[in-house]
N, C-alpha and C positions, 0 to 999 in steps of 0.2 A: 196506381202507378205501373205502366209497363216496364218490364225489364228490358234495358238496351243491350242485351247479352243473351248467348245462348250457350250451354254447355254442350259440346259436341261429344266429349269423350274426358273419361277421368279414370285413373289408373295409379297404382303404385309404380313409380319411376326407378326407386333404389330403396333396399331395405336392408340394414345392417345390424346385426347383434353380435357383437365379438367379446367372448370370455375365453382367454387363451388356455387357462389351467384351473384346475380345482380351488389352489390359492386364492386365485383371482375372484372366483365365484363365492367362495366363502366371505372374502373382504367385501364384495358387492352387497352380498345379504347384510352384514352388519352394518354397512355404511349406505344403504340405498336410501334411506330418510333424509340423507344431505345431498343427494342427486337434485340438480336443477334442470327444469325444461326452458330450452330455448327454441325461439321460432324465428324462421327466415322466410320472406316472401321474395321470389325472383320471378322476372317475366322475360319472355323471348318473343319478339314480334316474328310472326309467320305472314305468309301471303293471304290477300283475300280478307283482309280485316279480322284476321284469326291470331290469337295470343295464346301462347302456353303460359300458363301460370304454376310454378312449383313452389310448393309449401313444404320446408323441411322443420322436421321437430327432432331435437337431438337432446337425449337425456344423459346429462353427464355430472361428474364430481370434479370439482375444481383443484382439490389438494393433489400436488404433484407426489407425495409420498404414500399416498394410498395405492394399493393395486386395485383397480377399478375396470369394469367392464365399460363396453362402448355399445349406445343405442340410438339409432338414427333411422328416419324414414324421410324420403322424399316423395310426395304426392303430387302428381301432374294432373291438371285440366286442360284441355283445349277449348278455348272460348272464341265465339265469333260475335264481335260488336256489329250492332246495326249502323248503318250509313250515317244517322243522326249524330252519332258519338263522334265529335271533332275536338272537343276541348280537353286538354291534359287533364284538368282537375276530373272530369268525369271519368276518364280512362284510369285515373289513379284510383278513384273510388271502387270501381269495378273490380280492378286487379288487386288491391291492399284489403277489400272490405267484404263486397259483394259475393266476388267466388269464393273466398276463404269461408265465409259463413254458410253458403250453400253446400261445399264439399266436406265441412268439418266433421259431421258424424260419421262418414265413411273413413275419413283421415283418422279420426279417435279409435275406431273400431280396429282398424289393422294395426295401428300402433299399439293398442293394449293387448291385442291378439299375439303380435310379436313379444312383447314383455312378458306375457303370462307364459308362452311357450318356451321362452329362454330361462325359466326357472323362478319367476317373480310373479307367482299368481295373486298376491294381495296388492300388487300396484293399481291404482286407479286414478285418474286425473281430477282432482277434488271439484273443480267446476268448470264449466264448457269456456273454451276461449272465445271472449267476445272482441273478433275482429273489427267491430264497428266502435267500439271504446278505444281500442289500442290506434285506430286511424283517427280518431277524433282528437286524442292526446298526442298524437305525433304533428297534425297539422293546424292546432288550434293553440 
């Protein structure tokens, strides 16, 4: 099967690691195992059948009583679809599944580099995010 899109560019659009003080850092170290990873995908239509796909990863702790750090990255890809892509379902699959799977290795490396450079060298993502599975769960 031929891909119905081409990735023209990919880059870190925004990256944030916020730890305001040493107490927050110590609290984060002690509670990092309770942090959760959230994923969000947004797209922006551009001209000439181009789309900007933004994938956000947020690593956060839900307990409001705990001093916590904030970790977030937005990784963007500029994609051009072929003229044969006309169906909304095909476009959704490209945006929510195919492009995220294609750029995930770079996104994961950038996110983990940020976490490690923020003083959390033991952090790793247990398994690769399967955007195909997430897409199928959402639409089936």
